[in-house]
N, CA, C and O of each residue as an XYZ file, in Angstrom:
348
protein
N       0.843     -1.178      0.000
C      -0.011     -0.003      0.003
C       0.893      1.252      0.006
O       1.796      1.375      0.834
N       0.635      2.156     -0.913
C       1.444      3.377     -1.042
C       0.784      4.497     -0.257
O      -0.382      4.820     -0.488
N       1.535      5.099      0.683
C       1.032      6.233      1.444
C       2.080      7.341      1.493
O       2.227      8.024      2.506
N       2.799      7.509      0.397
C       3.827      8.558      0.342
C       3.497      9.486     -0.836
O       2.588      9.227     -1.624
N       4.268     10.572     -0.923
C       4.056     11.519     -1.995
C       2.652     12.112     -1.948
O       2.166     12.444     -0.867
N       1.990     12.252     -3.094
C       0.661     12.883     -3.117
C      -0.395     12.078     -2.357
O      -1.432     12.624     -1.980
N      -0.144     10.797     -2.131
C      -1.106      9.944     -1.431
C      -1.157     10.262      0.072
O      -2.010      9.728      0.781
N      -0.273     11.108      0.556
C      -0.327     11.578      1.939
C      -1.383     12.677      2.094
O      -1.790     12.999      3.210
N      -1.816     13.239      0.989
C      -2.751     14.355      1.005
C      -4.174     13.948      0.593
O      -5.149     14.460      1.143
N      -4.288     13.050     -0.349
C      -5.573     12.575     -0.837
C      -5.438     11.134     -1.312
O      -4.386     10.730     -1.808
N      -6.509     10.365     -1.158
C      -6.444      8.962     -1.562
C      -6.465      8.777     -3.060
O      -6.080      7.714     -3.546
N      -6.898      9.765     -3.807
C      -7.010      9.658     -5.264
C      -6.458     10.915     -5.925
O      -7.223     11.703     -6.481
N      -5.140     11.115     -5.874
C      -4.600     12.387     -6.336
C      -4.779     12.647     -7.824
O      -4.950     13.799     -8.223
N      -4.747     11.619     -8.651
C      -4.910     11.864    -10.093
C      -6.320     12.317    -10.414
O      -6.512     13.251    -11.192
N      -7.313     11.658     -9.818
C      -8.701     12.058    -10.060
C      -8.944     13.445     -9.442
O      -9.657     14.260    -10.029
N      -8.375     13.714     -8.295
C      -8.509     15.044     -7.682
C      -7.990     16.114     -8.638
O      -8.608     17.168     -8.786
N      -6.877     15.852     -9.275
C      -6.321     16.790    -10.260
C      -7.241     17.016    -11.425
O      -7.453     18.157    -11.836
N      -7.798     15.943    -11.971
C      -8.716     16.074    -13.105
C      -9.970     16.831    -12.695
O     -10.449     17.687    -13.438
N     -10.507     16.521    -11.509
C     -11.698     17.195    -11.033
C     -11.435     18.709    -10.869
O     -12.279     19.533    -11.221
N     -10.269     19.054    -10.338
C      -9.944     20.472    -10.197
C      -9.772     21.174    -11.544
O     -10.180     22.324    -11.707
N      -9.174     20.484    -12.497
C      -9.039     21.048    -13.848
C     -10.416     21.274    -14.487
O     -10.675     22.333    -15.059
N     -11.293     20.273    -14.383
C     -12.632     20.412    -14.930
C     -13.410     21.545    -14.262
O     -14.126     22.298    -14.923
N     -13.255     21.653    -12.924
C     -13.899     22.750    -12.215
C     -13.367     24.094    -12.684
O     -14.138     25.031    -12.889
N     -12.055     24.193    -12.854
C     -11.456     25.413    -13.336
C     -11.948     25.786    -14.744
O     -12.259     26.947    -15.011
N     -12.015     24.809    -15.625
C     -12.527     25.067    -16.975
C     -13.986     25.537    -16.923
O     -14.396     26.430    -17.664
N     -14.747     24.915    -16.035
C     -16.165     25.292    -15.903
C     -16.287     26.741    -15.442
O     -17.125     27.483    -15.954
N     -15.462     27.150    -14.483
C     -15.510     28.518    -13.991
C     -15.037     29.502    -15.047
O     -15.676     30.532    -15.262
N     -13.915     29.198    -15.716
C     -13.356     30.121    -16.698
C     -14.273     30.301    -17.894
O     -14.486     31.426    -18.347
N     -14.822     29.200    -18.415
C     -15.633     29.283    -19.638
C     -17.124     29.439    -19.372
O     -17.869     29.830    -20.271
N     -17.575     29.139    -18.154
C     -18.988     29.286    -17.836
C     -19.890     28.495    -18.749
O     -20.971     28.958    -19.113
N     -19.465     27.325    -19.118
C     -20.185     26.514    -20.090
C     -21.060     25.458    -19.386
O     -20.581     24.711    -18.533
N     -22.334     25.413    -19.754
C     -23.227     24.405    -19.183
C     -22.805     22.980    -19.531
O     -22.875     22.107    -18.666
N     -22.376     22.712    -20.749
C     -21.888     21.346    -21.028
C     -20.681     20.959    -20.135
O     -20.570     19.810    -19.706
N     -19.791     21.918    -19.864
C     -18.661     21.625    -18.979
C     -19.115     21.387    -17.547
O     -18.547     20.545    -16.851
N     -20.126     22.113    -17.102
C     -20.676     21.870    -15.760
C     -21.231     20.445    -15.699
O     -21.000     19.716    -14.735
N     -21.970     20.064    -16.752
C     -22.532     18.705    -16.825
C     -21.425     17.656    -16.812
O     -21.523     16.662    -16.092
N     -20.378     17.867    -17.597
C     -19.270     16.926    -17.647
C     -18.563     16.844    -16.298
O     -18.223     15.752    -15.845
N     -18.341     17.976    -15.661
C     -17.726     18.023    -14.326
C     -18.568     17.190    -13.331
O     -18.023     16.349    -12.616
N     -19.869     17.423    -13.288
C     -20.750     16.706    -12.355
C     -20.772     15.222    -12.675
O     -20.672     14.397    -11.767
N     -20.900     14.868    -13.939
C     -20.951     13.456    -14.343
C     -19.645     12.747    -14.009
O     -19.661     11.676    -13.403
N     -18.533     13.322    -14.392
C     -17.214     12.708    -14.142
C     -16.988     12.524    -12.650
O     -16.565     11.451    -12.220
N     -17.264     13.550    -11.854
C     -17.052     13.477    -10.417
C     -17.967     12.436     -9.780
O     -17.532     11.671     -8.920
N     -19.209     12.404    -10.189
C     -20.179     11.454     -9.616
C     -19.788     10.023     -9.951
O     -19.805      9.160     -9.073
N     -19.438      9.756    -11.195
C     -19.056      8.398    -11.590
C     -17.828      7.932    -10.811
O     -17.824      6.820    -10.282
N     -16.792      8.757    -10.731
C     -15.592      8.367    -10.029
C     -15.826      8.208     -8.525
O     -15.353      7.243     -7.925
N     -16.537      9.130     -7.925
C     -16.826      9.065     -6.495
C     -17.590      7.779     -6.176
O     -17.281      7.095     -5.201
N     -18.586      7.455     -7.002
C     -19.358      6.232     -6.810
C     -18.479      5.005     -6.966
O     -18.578      4.071     -6.170
N     -17.626      4.990     -7.974
C     -16.737      3.853     -8.183
C     -15.818      3.643     -6.965
O     -15.586      2.507     -6.552
N     -15.301      4.736     -6.395
C     -14.406      4.591     -5.242
C     -15.152      3.935     -4.070
O     -14.620      3.041     -3.411
N     -16.384      4.388     -3.818
C     -17.163      3.900     -2.684
C     -17.612      2.448     -2.901
O     -17.514      1.621     -1.996
N     -18.098      2.154     -4.094
C     -18.699      0.838     -4.360
C     -17.662     -0.204     -4.780
O     -17.761     -1.365     -4.384
N     -16.672      0.196     -5.574
C     -15.741     -0.771     -6.137
C     -14.368     -0.813     -5.497
O     -13.937     -1.859     -5.010
N     -13.685      0.309     -5.496
C     -12.271      0.301     -5.111
C     -12.037      0.156     -3.611
O     -11.229     -0.674     -3.193
N     -12.720      0.936     -2.807
C     -12.457      0.950     -1.369
C     -12.771     -0.387     -0.682
O     -11.982     -0.817      0.160
N     -13.882     -1.063     -0.999
C     -14.112     -2.359     -0.367
C     -13.015     -3.377     -0.701
O     -12.637     -4.176      0.155
N     -12.502     -3.354     -1.934
C     -11.421     -4.276     -2.307
C     -10.125     -3.954     -1.555
O      -9.421     -4.856     -1.102
N      -9.821     -2.667     -1.429
C      -8.620     -2.286     -0.705
C      -8.731     -2.575      0.779
O      -7.745     -2.948      1.413
N      -9.919     -2.407      1.339
C     -10.141     -2.764      2.744
C      -9.932     -4.251      2.956
O      -9.322     -4.669      3.940
N     -10.446     -5.052      2.019
C     -10.286     -6.513      2.116
C      -8.813     -6.898      1.982
O      -8.333     -7.792      2.680
N      -8.097     -6.215      1.079
C      -6.701     -6.557      0.832
C      -5.760     -6.100      1.950
O      -4.867     -6.847      2.352
N      -5.955     -4.887      2.449
C      -5.024     -4.300      3.416
C      -5.542     -4.210      4.850
O      -4.782     -3.899      5.767
N      -6.836     -4.482      5.046
C      -7.425     -4.535      6.388
C      -7.348     -3.262      7.187
O      -7.650     -2.180      6.683
N      -6.943     -3.391      8.436
C      -6.926     -2.263      9.387
C      -6.008     -1.143      8.931
O      -6.281      0.028      9.193
N      -4.929     -1.488      8.255
C      -3.997     -0.489      7.748
C      -4.712      0.493      6.806
O      -4.523      1.706      6.898
N      -5.533     -0.051      5.902
C      -6.254      0.784      4.960
C      -7.380      1.567      5.676
O      -7.637      2.724      5.342
N      -8.031      0.949      6.636
C      -9.071      1.645      7.404
C      -8.504      2.869      8.116
O      -9.139      3.923      8.154
N      -7.303      2.721      8.680
C      -6.659      3.870      9.329
C      -6.355      4.959      8.311
O      -6.565      6.144      8.569
N      -5.858      4.539      7.149
C      -5.571      5.483      6.060
C      -6.841      6.229      5.664
O      -6.819      7.450      5.508
N      -7.956      5.500      5.498
C      -9.217      6.129      5.137
C      -9.683      7.132      6.203
O     -10.256      8.169      5.870
N      -9.443      6.826      7.462
C      -9.849      7.733      8.544
C      -9.055      9.035      8.521
O      -9.530     10.066      8.996
N      -7.853      8.984      7.969
C      -6.951     10.133      8.058
C      -6.737     10.906      6.762
O      -6.308     12.059      6.799
N      -7.027     10.297      5.627
C      -6.758     10.938      4.350
C      -8.078     11.010      3.550
O      -8.721      9.983      3.332
N      -8.476     12.204      3.121
C      -9.728     12.370      2.386
C      -9.688     11.728      0.999
O      -8.622     11.515      0.420
N     -10.864     11.434      0.495
C     -11.025     10.754     -0.781
C     -10.615     11.652     -1.956
O      -9.831     11.227     -2.805
N     -11.130     12.886     -2.018
C     -10.866     13.751     -3.191
C     -10.274     15.113     -2.851
O      -9.414     15.606     -3.580
N     -10.712     15.722     -1.774
C     -10.226     17.054     -1.401
C      -8.940     16.873     -0.575
O      -8.989     16.275      0.500
N      -7.817     17.366     -1.045
C      -6.545     17.137     -0.335
C      -6.488     17.765      1.057
O      -7.104     18.798      1.319
N      -5.737     17.115      1.936
C      -5.416     17.655      3.272
C      -4.467     18.831      3.123
O      -3.809     18.973      2.092
N      -4.392     19.663      4.131
C      -3.427     20.754      4.104
C      -2.017     20.289      4.447
O      -1.031     20.841      3.959
N      -1.938     19.273      5.289
C      -0.631     18.747      5.712
C      -0.553     17.259      5.362
O      -1.580     16.581      5.332
N       0.626     16.755      5.104
C       0.755     15.323      4.776
C       0.455     14.442      5.979
O       0.807     14.781      7.108
N      -0.197     13.308      5.733
C      -0.465     12.337      6.791
C       0.688     11.337      6.858
O       1.145     10.819      5.839
N       1.140     11.083      8.072
C       2.213     10.109      8.303
C       1.628      8.965      9.121
O       1.135      9.188     10.226
N       1.676      7.736      8.591
C       1.175      6.614      9.380
C       2.034      6.398     10.636
O       3.195      6.803     10.692
N       1.439      5.760     11.619
C       2.179      5.465     12.860
C       3.469      4.736     12.534
O       3.495      3.839     11.691
N       4.524      5.125     13.200
C       5.815      4.462     12.988
C       6.661      5.085     11.911
O       7.750      4.581     11.634
N       6.214      6.160     11.286
C       7.031      6.787     10.234
C       7.463      8.151     10.636
O       8.157      8.828      9.877
């Protein structure tokens, strides 16, 4: 399980980046299709994390992953990096 680099701030840093880019484009261009794409993309990914990815990771890594989930947000990055116990 990787909990270094950008994963100390958010559990899904690549998707967080894409979501922020889409939100920025939506604000800059004020386009309704972009708002729709932003909402659709974010909803699909957020749902996938909850229904598909996180249960598998919990099963694979157990308590270690549960602690990670308690301390690191899914999409909105933390202000400070999270350090697991013992690091």
